[in-house]
C-alpha positions as CSV (number, residue, x, y, z in Angstrom):
1,M,121.0,78.1,90.8
2,C,121.0,80.7,88.1
3,A,120.0,78.0,85.6
4,M,118.6,75.1,87.6
5,P,119.2,71.7,86.1
6,N,116.2,69.6,85.2
7,P,116.9,65.9,84.9
8,T,116.1,64.1,81.8
9,P,113.2,61.6,81.9
10,A,115.7,58.8,82.1
11,A,116.9,60.2,85.5
12,T,113.6,59.2,87.1
13,P,112.2,56.3,85.1
14,G,108.5,55.5,85.2
15,L,105.2,56.5,83.8
16,L,105.0,59.8,85.7
17,A,108.3,60.9,84.4
18,A,107.6,60.0,80.8
19,E,104.1,61.6,80.9
20,P,104.0,64.9,82.9
21,R,100.2,65.2,82.3
22,V,99.7,61.9,84.2
23,A,101.8,63.3,87.1
24,R,99.7,66.5,87.2
25,T,96.5,64.5,87.0
26,L,97.5,62.2,89.8
27,A,98.4,65.2,92.1
28,L,95.2,67.0,91.3
29,L,93.1,63.8,91.9
30,V,94.6,62.9,95.2
31,V,94.8,66.4,96.6
32,G,91.2,67.0,95.4
33,L,89.8,63.8,97.0
34,V,91.6,64.4,100.3
35,T,90.4,68.0,100.4
36,A,86.8,67.0,99.6
37,W,86.8,64.4,102.4
38,R,88.1,67.0,104.8
39,L,85.5,69.6,103.8
40,A,82.8,67.0,104.1
41,T,83.8,66.0,107.6
42,L,84.1,69.7,108.7
43,A,80.6,70.3,107.3
44,A,79.4,67.4,109.6
45,G,80.5,69.5,112.6
46,W,81.9,66.6,114.5
47,V,84.7,68.4,116.3
48,P,83.7,71.3,118.5
49,L,85.5,74.6,118.3
50,Y,88.4,75.1,120.7
51,A,89.2,78.3,122.6
52,D,91.8,79.7,120.2
53,E,89.4,79.3,117.2
54,M,86.7,81.2,119.1
55,Q,89.3,83.9,120.0
56,Y,90.3,84.2,116.3
57,W,86.6,84.6,115.4
58,T,86.2,87.4,117.9
59,W,89.2,89.1,116.3
60,S,87.6,88.7,112.9
61,R,84.6,90.7,114.1
62,D,87.0,93.7,114.8
63,L,89.5,93.7,112.0
64,A,92.9,95.3,112.7
65,V,96.5,95.1,111.6
66,G,97.7,93.5,114.8
67,Y,96.5,91.6,117.8
68,D,98.2,90.9,121.1
69,T,99.6,87.4,120.4
70,K,99.5,87.0,116.7
71,P,99.7,89.0,113.5
72,P,96.3,89.7,111.8
73,M,96.2,87.2,108.9
74,I,94.2,84.6,110.7
75,A,91.5,87.1,111.6
76,W,91.3,88.3,108.0
77,I,91.0,84.8,106.7
78,I,88.2,83.9,109.1
79,R,86.4,87.1,108.3
80,L,86.4,86.0,104.6
81,S,85.5,82.4,105.2
82,T,82.6,83.2,107.6
83,A,81.3,85.8,105.1
84,L,81.0,82.9,102.7
85,A,79.9,80.1,105.0
86,G,78.5,81.6,108.2
87,D,79.8,81.9,111.7
88,G,79.5,78.2,112.6
89,S,82.4,75.8,113.0
90,F,82.4,75.0,109.2
91,G,82.6,78.7,108.3
92,I,85.4,79.3,110.7
93,R,87.4,76.3,109.5
94,L,86.5,76.4,105.8
95,S,89.7,77.9,104.7
96,T,92.0,75.3,106.3
97,P,91.6,72.4,103.9
98,L,91.6,74.7,100.9
99,I,94.8,76.4,102.0
100,H,96.5,73.1,102.5
101,A,95.4,72.0,99.0
102,A,96.9,75.2,97.6
103,T,100.2,74.5,99.4
104,A,100.3,70.9,98.1
105,L,99.8,72.0,94.5
106,T,102.5,74.7,94.9
107,L,104.8,71.9,96.0
108,F,103.9,70.0,92.9
109,W,105.3,72.9,90.9
110,V,108.4,73.2,93.1
111,G,109.2,69.4,92.8
112,R,108.6,69.6,89.0
113,A,110.7,72.7,88.6
114,L,113.7,71.4,90.7
115,V,113.6,67.6,89.9
116,S,110.9,66.1,87.8
117,P,107.1,65.9,87.3
118,R,107.1,62.6,89.2
119,V,108.8,64.2,92.2
120,G,106.3,67.1,92.0
121,A,103.3,64.8,92.1
122,L,104.7,62.7,94.9
123,S,105.5,65.8,96.9
124,A,102.0,67.1,96.6
125,I,100.6,63.8,97.8
126,C,103.2,63.5,100.6
127,Y,102.3,67.0,101.9
128,I,98.5,66.7,101.8
129,A,98.8,63.4,103.7
130,L,101.4,64.4,106.3
131,P,100.2,63.4,109.8
132,G,100.5,66.9,111.1
133,I,98.5,68.3,108.1
134,S,95.7,65.7,108.7
135,V,95.4,67.0,112.3
136,S,95.8,70.7,111.3
137,A,93.0,70.4,108.7
138,L,90.5,69.8,111.5
139,V,90.9,73.3,113.0
140,A,91.4,76.9,112.2
141,S,94.9,78.0,113.2
142,V,97.7,80.2,111.9
143,D,99.9,77.4,110.6
144,P,98.1,76.5,107.4
145,A,98.4,80.1,106.0
146,L,102.0,80.3,107.2
147,L,102.8,77.1,105.2
148,M,101.0,78.3,102.2
149,F,102.7,81.7,102.0
150,W,106.1,80.0,102.7
151,A,105.5,77.7,99.8
152,F,104.4,80.6,97.5
153,A,107.6,82.6,98.5
154,L,109.8,79.5,97.9
155,A,108.3,79.0,94.5
156,A,108.8,82.6,93.6
157,V,112.5,82.5,94.7
158,I,113.0,79.4,92.5
159,K,111.4,81.1,89.6
160,A,113.5,84.3,90.2
161,E,116.7,82.2,90.3
162,G,116.0,80.5,86.9
163,G,114.0,77.4,88.0
164,G,111.1,76.0,86.0
165,A,110.6,75.1,82.4
166,R,111.1,78.6,81.2
167,P,113.5,81.1,82.8
168,A,111.9,84.3,84.2
169,A,111.9,87.2,81.8
170,H,112.1,89.7,84.7
171,P,113.7,88.1,87.7
172,A,113.4,91.2,89.8
173,L,109.6,90.9,89.6
174,W,109.8,87.4,90.9
175,W,112.1,88.5,93.7
176,A,109.5,91.2,94.6
177,L,106.7,88.6,94.6
178,A,108.8,86.4,96.9
179,G,109.2,89.4,99.2
180,A,105.5,90.1,99.2
181,F,104.7,86.5,100.0
182,T,107.3,86.5,102.8
183,G,105.5,89.7,104.2
184,C,102.2,87.8,104.1
185,A,103.8,85.0,106.0
186,L,105.0,87.4,108.6
187,L,101.5,88.8,108.8
188,T,100.5,85.2,109.7
189,K,103.2,84.2,112.2
190,Y,106.4,85.8,113.3
191,A,108.3,82.6,112.9
192,A,108.3,83.4,109.1
193,I,111.4,85.5,109.9
194,A,113.2,82.2,109.3
195,F,112.4,82.4,105.6
196,P,114.8,85.3,104.7
197,A,117.3,83.8,107.0
198,S,117.0,80.5,105.1
199,L,117.3,82.4,101.8
200,L,120.5,84.1,103.0
201,L,121.9,80.7,104.1
202,Y,121.3,79.3,100.7
203,L,122.9,82.2,98.9
204,L,126.0,81.8,101.1
205,I,126.3,78.0,100.7
206,A,125.6,78.1,96.9
207,R,128.0,81.0,96.5
208,R,125.3,83.1,94.9
209,L,126.3,86.4,96.7
210,R,126.8,88.0,93.3
211,V,123.0,88.2,93.1
212,F,123.3,91.2,95.4
213,T,124.8,93.1,92.5
214,T,121.3,92.8,90.8
215,A,118.0,94.5,91.7
216,G,116.5,91.2,92.9
217,P,117.3,91.0,96.6
218,Y,116.5,94.7,97.0
219,A,113.1,94.3,95.3
220,Y,112.6,91.3,97.7
221,A,113.3,93.5,100.8
222,A,111.2,96.4,99.6
223,A,108.2,94.2,98.9
224,L,108.5,92.4,102.2
225,L,108.7,95.7,104.2
226,A,105.8,97.2,102.2
227,V,103.5,94.3,103.0
228,F,104.6,93.8,106.6
229,S,104.8,97.5,107.5
230,P,101.2,97.9,108.8
231,N,101.8,95.3,111.5
232,L,105.3,96.7,112.2
233,M,103.8,100.1,112.8
234,W,101.1,98.6,115.0
235,N,103.8,96.9,117.1
236,L,105.7,100.2,117.4
237,A,102.5,101.9,118.6
238,T,101.7,99.2,121.2
239,G,105.3,98.8,122.5
240,F,105.8,95.6,120.6
241,V,103.2,93.8,122.8
242,A,102.9,90.9,120.3
243,V,106.6,90.4,120.1
244,G,106.7,90.4,123.9
245,H,104.2,87.5,123.9
246,V,106.3,85.6,121.4
247,I,109.3,85.9,123.8
248,Q,107.0,85.0,126.8
249,D,105.9,81.9,125.0
250,G,109.6,80.8,125.0
251,E,109.4,80.6,128.8
252,Y,113.1,81.3,129.2
253,D,114.5,80.7,132.7
254,T,118.0,81.9,133.2
255,A,118.4,79.4,136.1
256,S,117.8,76.5,133.7
257,L,119.0,76.9,130.2
258,F,119.8,73.3,129.5
259,N,116.8,71.0,129.0
260,P,117.8,67.9,127.0
261,R,114.5,66.2,127.9
262,E,112.5,69.1,126.4
263,M,114.7,68.9,123.2
264,L,114.2,65.2,122.9
265,D,110.4,65.6,123.5
266,F,110.4,68.3,120.7
267,L,112.3,66.0,118.3
268,G,110.1,63.1,119.2
269,G,107.1,65.2,118.3
270,Q,108.5,65.8,114.8
271,F,108.3,62.1,114.1
272,A,104.5,62.5,114.7
273,V,104.2,65.8,112.8
274,F,106.2,64.9,109.7
275,G,105.8,61.1,109.9
276,P,108.3,58.5,111.3
277,V,109.8,57.5,108.0
278,T,109.8,61.0,106.4
279,F,111.4,62.7,109.4
280,G,113.9,59.9,109.7
281,A,114.8,60.4,106.1
282,L,115.1,64.2,106.7
283,L,117.5,63.6,109.6
284,Y,119.5,61.2,107.4
285,A,119.6,63.9,104.7
286,F,121.0,66.4,107.2
287,A,123.6,63.9,108.4
288,R,124.7,63.2,104.8
289,W,124.4,66.8,103.7
290,R,127.1,66.8,101.0
291,R,125.8,63.6,99.4
292,S,122.1,64.8,99.7
293,C,122.9,68.0,98.0
294,G,124.1,66.1,94.9
295,V,120.4,65.7,93.9
296,P,119.3,68.7,91.8
297,G,117.6,71.3,94.0
298,V,117.9,69.5,97.3
299,R,120.5,71.9,98.6
300,L,118.1,74.8,98.3
301,L,115.3,72.7,99.9
302,L,117.3,71.6,102.9
303,C,118.4,75.2,103.5
304,F,114.8,76.2,103.8
305,A,114.2,73.4,106.3
306,V,117.3,73.4,108.5
307,V,117.2,77.0,109.8
308,L,113.7,76.9,111.4
309,L,114.0,73.3,112.6
310,G,117.5,74.0,114.0
311,F,116.4,77.1,115.8
312,M,113.4,75.4,117.4
313,T,115.6,72.5,118.5
314,V,117.9,75.0,120.2
315,Q,114.8,76.7,121.6
316,A,113.6,73.4,123.1
317,L,117.0,72.8,124.6
318,L,117.1,76.2,126.3
319,S,113.5,76.2,127.4
320,Q,110.7,74.4,125.5
321,A,109.1,74.3,122.1
322,N,105.7,73.0,120.9
323,A,105.9,70.4,118.2
324,N,104.1,72.6,115.6
325,W,106.5,75.5,115.9
326,A,108.8,74.1,113.2
327,A,105.9,73.2,110.8
328,A,107.1,75.6,108.1
329,A,110.3,73.7,107.7
330,Y,108.4,70.8,106.3
331,V,107.3,72.7,103.2
332,S,110.6,72.4,101.5
333,A,111.5,69.3,103.5
334,T,108.6,67.4,101.9
335,V,110.0,67.9,98.4
336,A,113.6,67.2,99.6
337,V,112.6,63.9,101.2
338,V,110.6,62.7,98.2
339,A,113.4,63.6,95.8
340,L,115.9,61.7,97.9
341,M,113.6,58.6,98.4
342,D,112.4,58.4,94.8
343,V,115.2,56.0,93.8
344,P,115.0,52.3,93.3
345,R,116.4,51.5,96.7
346,W,113.9,53.5,98.7
347,R,110.9,53.9,96.3
348,A,108.9,51.1,97.7
349,L,109.3,52.5,101.2
350,L,108.2,55.9,100.0
351,V,105.1,54.5,98.3
352,W,104.1,52.5,101.4
353,T,104.7,55.6,103.6
354,L,102.5,57.7,101.4
355,A,99.8,55.0,101.4
356,A,99.9,54.8,105.2
357,H,99.7,58.6,105.5
358,L,96.7,58.7,103.1
359,G,95.0,56.1,105.2
360,L,95.6,58.2,108.3
361,A,94.3,61.3,106.5
362,V,91.0,59.4,106.0
363,A,90.9,58.1,109.6
364,V,91.8,61.2,111.5
365,P,88.4,63.1,111.0
366,L,86.6,59.9,112.2
367,V,88.3,59.9,115.6
368,E,85.7,62.1,117.2
369,P,82.5,60.4,115.9
370,V,83.9,57.0,116.6
371,G,85.0,58.0,120.1
372,Q,81.6,59.4,120.9
373,A,79.7,56.4,119.4
374,T,81.8,53.9,121.4
375,G,81.8,55.8,124.7
376,L,85.6,56.0,124.6
377,F,85.5,59.7,125.2
378,D,83.1,59.6,128.1
379,N,86.3,59.7,130.3
380,A,88.2,63.0,130.0
381,R,91.6,61.3,130.2
382,R,90.8,59.4,127.0
383,D,89.3,62.3,125.2
384,P,91.8,64.3,123.0
385,F,89.1,66.9,122.5
386,R,88.3,67.4,126.2
387,R,89.3,71.0,126.2
388,M,86.7,71.7,123.5
389,R,83.7,70.4,125.4
390,G,81.0,72.4,127.2
391,W,81.7,75.9,126.1
392,D,78.3,76.4,124.5
393,E,76.5,75.2,127.6
394,L,78.6,77.4,129.8
395,A,77.8,80.4,127.7
396,A,74.1,79.7,127.8
397,A,74.2,79.3,131.5
398,I,76.0,82.6,131.9
399,D,73.4,84.2,129.6
400,A,70.6,83.0,131.8
401,V,72.2,84.5,134.9
402,R,72.8,87.8,133.1
403,Q,69.1,88.0,132.1
404,A,68.0,87.2,135.6
405,H,69.9,90.2,136.9
406,G,68.8,92.8,134.3
407,D,71.2,91.9,131.5
408,L,74.3,93.0,133.3
409,P,77.7,93.2,131.7
410,V,79.8,90.1,132.4
411,V,83.4,90.2,133.4
412,L,85.8,87.3,133.1
413,D,89.5,86.9,133.9
414,E,90.7,84.2,131.5
415,R,91.2,84.6,127.7
416,R,89.6,81.3,126.7
417,Y,86.6,81.9,128.9
418,I,86.1,85.4,127.4
419,A,86.4,84.0,123.9
420,A,83.9,81.2,124.5
421,V,81.3,83.5,126.1
422,M,81.7,86.0,123.3
423,Y,81.3,83.4,120.6
424,H,78.5,81.3,122.1
425,S,76.6,84.1,123.9
426,A,73.4,85.2,122.2
427,R,74.8,88.7,122.3
428,H,78.3,87.7,121.1
429,L,80.8,90.4,121.8
430,D,78.4,92.9,123.4
431,G,78.6,93.2,127.1
432,V,81.6,90.8,127.7
433,H,84.7,92.3,129.3
434,S,88.1,91.4,130.6
435,W,89.3,91.9,134.2
436,N,92.7,93.6,134.0
437,A,93.5,94.9,137.5
438,D,97.2,94.4,137.1
439,G,97.3,96.5,133.9
440,R,99.3,94.0,131.9
441,V,98.2,93.0,128.4
442,D,97.7,89.3,128.7
443,S,95.2,89.0,125.9
444,Q,93.7,91.1,123.1
445,Y,90.7,91.6,125.4
446,D,92.8,93.6,127.8
447,L,93.2,96.0,124.9
448,S,89.7,95.9,123.4
449,A,87.4,95.0,126.2
450,D,88.9,96.2,129.5
451,A,86.4,96.3,132.3
452,I,87.8,99.7,133.4
453,A,85.2,101.3,131.0
454,L,82.4,100.0,133.3
455,V,83.3,102.1,136.5
456,G,80.1,102.9,138.4
457,Q,78.1,100.0,137.0
458,D,76.9,96.7,138.5
459,L,78.7,93.7,137.0
460,L,78.5,90.0,136.8
461,I,81.8,88.4,137.7
462,V,82.6,84.9,136.4
463,T,85.8,83.3,137.4
464,R,87.5,80.0,138.4
465,G,89.1,81.9,141.3
466,N,87.8,82.3,144.9
467,G,86.7,86.0,144.4
468,S,89.4,87.5,146.6
469,A,90.8,89.4,143.6
470,Y,87.6,91.4,143.4
471,Q,87.2,92.4,147.1
472,G,87.4,96.1,147.5
473,H,86.7,96.9,143.9
474,F,82.9,97.1,144.4
475,R,80.6,98.8,147.0
476,E,79.2,95.3,147.5
477,L,80.1,91.9,146.3
478,E,77.4,89.1,146.5
479,A,78.2,85.4,145.8
480,L,75.7,83.8,143.4
481,P,75.3,80.0,142.7
482,D,78.2,78.4,140.9
483,I,77.8,77.2,137.3
484,A,78.7,73.6,136.7
485,V,78.7,72.1,133.2
486,P,79.5,68.3,133.1
487,T,81.4,67.3,130.0
488,H,82.7,63.8,131.0
489,E,82.0,61.2,133.6
490,D,85.1,62.4,135.5
491,G,85.1,66.1,134.8
492,G,83.5,69.3,133.5
493,L,83.6,73.1,133.7
494,L,83.0,74.9,137.0
495,V,83.0,78.7,137.5
496,H,82.1,80.9,140.5
497,V,79.8,83.8,140.0
498,W,79.5,87.1,141.9
499,L,77.3,90.1,141.6
500,G,79.4,93.2,142.0
501,R,77.4,96.3,142.7
502,G,79.0,99.7,142.0
503,F,82.4,99.0,140.3
504,L,84.9,101.3,141.9
505,G,87.7,100.7,139.4
506,Y,91.0,98.9,139.8
507,D,92.8,101.4,142.1
508,D,90.3,101.5,144.9
509,A,91.2,98.1,146.5
510,G,93.8,98.0,149.1
511,G,96.4,96.2,147.0
512,S,95.3,95.5,143.5
């Protein structure tokens, strides 16, 4: 790829190929309109925050270079967005549509650099309208930033390797920039380790190993380590607690390391995330690898998709994998699929697919208000947002009990309940603690808000358990009325409350 070929306009006939400014305008227009629609619906505040978002918000109030389950980028981003737009759901989610827009426009450049302006424009439109992106744009999560930095790093690699209208004057600088973006991706999600693995695979397949005789790859590695080193040092200091959680998420069971149903469920989920037609086209491209790689740039794009998607498929076979865990693979896969489908035989199917995805992008934010207006979501089993309901009312009820007992500290034993109370409580993070009798780090709150600091004090215990875990840890334990928050006709939130007088610590019970 030292001098990436750019096809002549005749290779991709049509208005967009003949007039690059039209392609650029189309990409900007569609990405801009979709992003504006998403921002408007987020401003309406239809979808309540879910527990992970509230957790990330609590992290953003106490900035660090690492957290128990994730690298720090999501907290840094939320701190910035809430500084601009406040601590409400819109402020927390503000960055998500903007980040997806930045990724889409980066893919416009990638498609243009590798194939043509037409493919670049269609790639940007394809990405911004992917079903998984339409859902992702509703919430604040780690995936949007991961995909953005992945796209930035991919574009920098292409530039370093001679792609684009003008070859890079200083390739080593672009290699370093690619490394810095990869480091940012690792500060977002550890799955980004698949990026350098994908890069190495490409260099092997393309027989580009002579690049290691230049300064480029070493500049890449140095920049990556420089950016990622703060989190790496944090992991060293904490005994790699975050890495341990990543391994724990895999849920490996040595007694059952063959789970074809889990693998099929994972692959089925990819048709929903990437789209039925586009994921089918990607699988076809993998199956016809040699022929697919005959299209300029597609070999590189498929290399940056197959590693992560392949690893997660094996992970699902050995244990289980969530559908979104392979999301970064679809950054390059989007451009690859568009390049392969933008031929006379498949172009109509591509256009209809993009139109359907755009329609879905408009419809997805309307699911919540329509479901509420029609009463469809009155039943929890029909409500896709059921786990987001009732947290504000629960926190208000807990606040009332706290005030009635002299503003006692409140102790909870589940991460999502701690996050919800910290976010919705009038006092926010102040006076909310984690019960950590077993000494394990199961959440960031076990590190930053352990109740062990409250020895000797009276505490308000809030739990879904039966209270036996707290027996013997207090001089006296008094049951208070339960707190029930109805959220649906057939369900709600229910917690049990105890007043613990004189906290003795974790070691004073007969078997904590």
